[in-house]
N, C-alpha and C positions, 0 to 999 in steps of 0.2 A: 188673755188676759183681758181684765173684765173693765171694758170702757162705755163712756157715755161719750155723747153728741150733742151738746145744749146748743137747739135751730139745724132747721132741715131746707136750707136757703139749696141753690145751685151749688157749694163750695162744698157745704156739709153732705152732700149728695154724693160727689164725687170720691170726697172722701171717707165714707162708708161705706165706700163700693172696696176702693182701695183695702180697707181693712179686711172687710168682708172674704177680699178674695184671696188674703194672705194662707200661705198653711201650715199658722202658729195657731189656728182654730181660736181666735178671737170672740168671745163672746159682748158685742153691742146694743146699746139700749140707746135708743131716740127718743127727742121731744115729735108731738104731736102739729108745728107749730105749722108747718105745711103739710096739711093731711095726705093732699097727692102724691106727692114725693115720700111720706114717713110709709102709707102704703104701696106703694111702687115697691119702697127697700124691702118691707118685712116680705113681702108674694116674690122677690126674688132671691132673698137669701133668709127662708125661714127658720132654718137653722142656726144660726150665726144672729138675727135682727131681731130685737124683740121693740116697740115702742111705747111711751105711755104720756099723759099726760099732765103726771106727778113730779116735776124738777127733782125735787128732792128725794124720792124714791131713784130716779136714777143717779143721782150723785150717791149716794147711801151703799147703790150698789157696783159702784166703780172705783178702779185704783185709779185709769187716766183719765180725764175728763176734756173733750178737746170743744172750748166755746168759740162758735161760726154765729154769735148773735149780730141783731145792729148796732153797731156803736153809739150810734143814740142811745139805747136804753139796756143796752149789756150792763152798767157799773150799777144801774138799780137794781136791777133784776138778779143780780149777783148777790150783792148785800143781803136779801131777803132770801140768800140758799147757806146751805149750813157747809162747809166742806171740812175735810179732817185734814192734818196735819200732814199723812203718809201720802193724798194723792198728788198728781203732778197735775196740771192745769196746762193747757197748750193752748193759747189765743190764736186765731186764724184772721181777728178784725184788725182796719187799719184804722189809722187814730185813736186808739187806745193809747197813752201811757202803761206801760210795764208796773210803774209803782200803784199805780190808781187801781190795775186789773189786782196785784198782787194783795192791797187793802182791802179792797172786795173780797178776795178768797180766800183771806187767812181764817185759821192758821196753817194752810197748805201753804208752802214754802217754794218748792218744786215749782218754779213759775215761768212761762218761757211765750213769746211771740214767733211764729212763724207765714210764711206767704206760700200757701198750697193753689196750685193752678189747675183749672179743669182738668189737665192732661194727668193731673198725680195719679187717677184711676188706671193707668195703663204703663204706670210708673215713667222714667227718664224726667221726673218733673226735676227739679231743681230748687230745694227748700232750704232757704238762708234762716237762722234762726237767731235769736238773742234770748238769751244764753246758750249755750250749747246744751242739747238735752238729750242725756243717753235714755231716754222713756221713746223718745220722736223716732232717735237712731234704731230702736229698737222695732217701732211701729212701722215703718215706711223709709225707713232709710236703706232697707236689703234690695229695693226696689228705685228710690230715688235719691241722687245724690244730697247730702244735709250739709250746709256751709253756715260754719260757726262764723255770727259775728259780731264785732268787740262793746258795741252802746248801739242806743236805737236811732241814734240820727246816721248812722251808717246801714240798720237798717232801713231806715225811709229811702235812704239812697237806692235799694233793692225794689223797692215798692215800687219809686220811679220809673225804674227800668222797667220793671215788668209792667207798667202803664204805657212803653210804647210797641208794646206788642199788637195793638189794631194796624196800630200807621201802620209797621212794616208786613203785615197780611193785608195792609192798604196798597204798599207800593206792586205786592206779589200780584194783587187782583188785578190793578192797572197793564202788568206787562202781560197777566194771560188774557183779558181783554183786546189788548193790542194784535196780541196771536192770533185768538177767536176770528178775529173778525177777517184774516187772513187766511182762514181754514175752510176745507168742506165740512168737518164735524169738528165745532167748535170744543167738544167732549174733550179732545186728545191736546187739546191748549193748557187745559188743566192740570191733566195725567201730566203731561210733557213737565209743569212750571212747578208742580208740587216734587213729582222726582229730579226735576235739576239739583232745586236748590235744597232740599229733603236730603237726597244721595251725597251732592257735596259735602253739606257740613256736617253731615252723620261721616266723612272718614276724617274727620278733624281730631285730633286727642283732646281730652278734656283736663285736662293739667294747667293751664292757666297761664300756657306759656308763651303766648301772645301767637298763635295758631292763626288767630283773624289776620296779623300783620301777616304773617306768612302767607296767607291763603291769598291776599290781594297783592304780594311778590309772584305768587305764584301764577293768579288770572293777569295778573297788568304787564302782559309783553307788552312793549315797544312799540307803537303801532297797531297794536290786534283790536278789536274793535271792544276789548272790554275796557283797556285802555282808556280808548276813545272816549266809551261814554262816561269813564269813570271820573276824567278830566271835563268832562262836558257840566257832570251834576256840581262836580264842586266848586267850578267855578262860577255856577248861579248861587252861594252860600247858604245851598240844599241842607248840607250837612251841618255847618254854624246853627242853621236854625233848629235842626233838630238839637243839640248841644242846648242851646237857650229853652229849647221849652220843657229841655229835662231839668232843668235848672227848674222852672218856673213850678214843676209837679212838684220836686222835693220842697221848694218854700210852701207850696200849699202844706202838705202834708207837716213838714213841721208845723208849722201855725196850727193845725188841727191838734196837732199834740200840746198846744199850752204852751205857755211861758217856761214851766216844770220839766219840758224835756232834756233831753242830754244835748 
């Protein structure tokens, strides 16, 4: 498929790599917005990726368009371009309402928003999408689970959940640092922590049937070390604070979307 990518930031870079690695032989055109990243992608995938300063030329040659522009300039930029009715437009931008995006890219009407994270390049990156998109499924769904979302409010909740990743990694780093201080080889601590948590979670089926609850029950043998630690941390109110902070992030996202949001 002929694909255009507007924006060449961190997420766009990973998206382009994921698309270029596909066996489907996509032809991808990207902007020079970030000269260093765009040059790197062209050098890495010379048969698949081309770049241009002309956004309109990129659109004219594309069937599907990923919009990865900064939210504060995106709508003004898009309003200055001409889209076609048969094009699919996929936004990766936080805080841009779909109705506003759809108006900016009309007459294109197949318009959706999704949340790719940096590991989309490696696969196994969940992609919540509103509304559901057959084109997104075709382009990225072979290696990444696509999760249809009913409306923008619920998509914002997925954004908030994704915003918890750094804090969760921070907890893992705390465990790593504690363990490293007690070992002769501090590097062994990181290898162990990543393998411990990554390996265990990979054993959980991803079918949505409360597998995390099962994991807690599996690990929470009464009197065991895991149950002891869980009870102690829960008693501090830590998990209630996590829930409160997710509420705060969600409220921030809904405010950014403006009063017309769903």
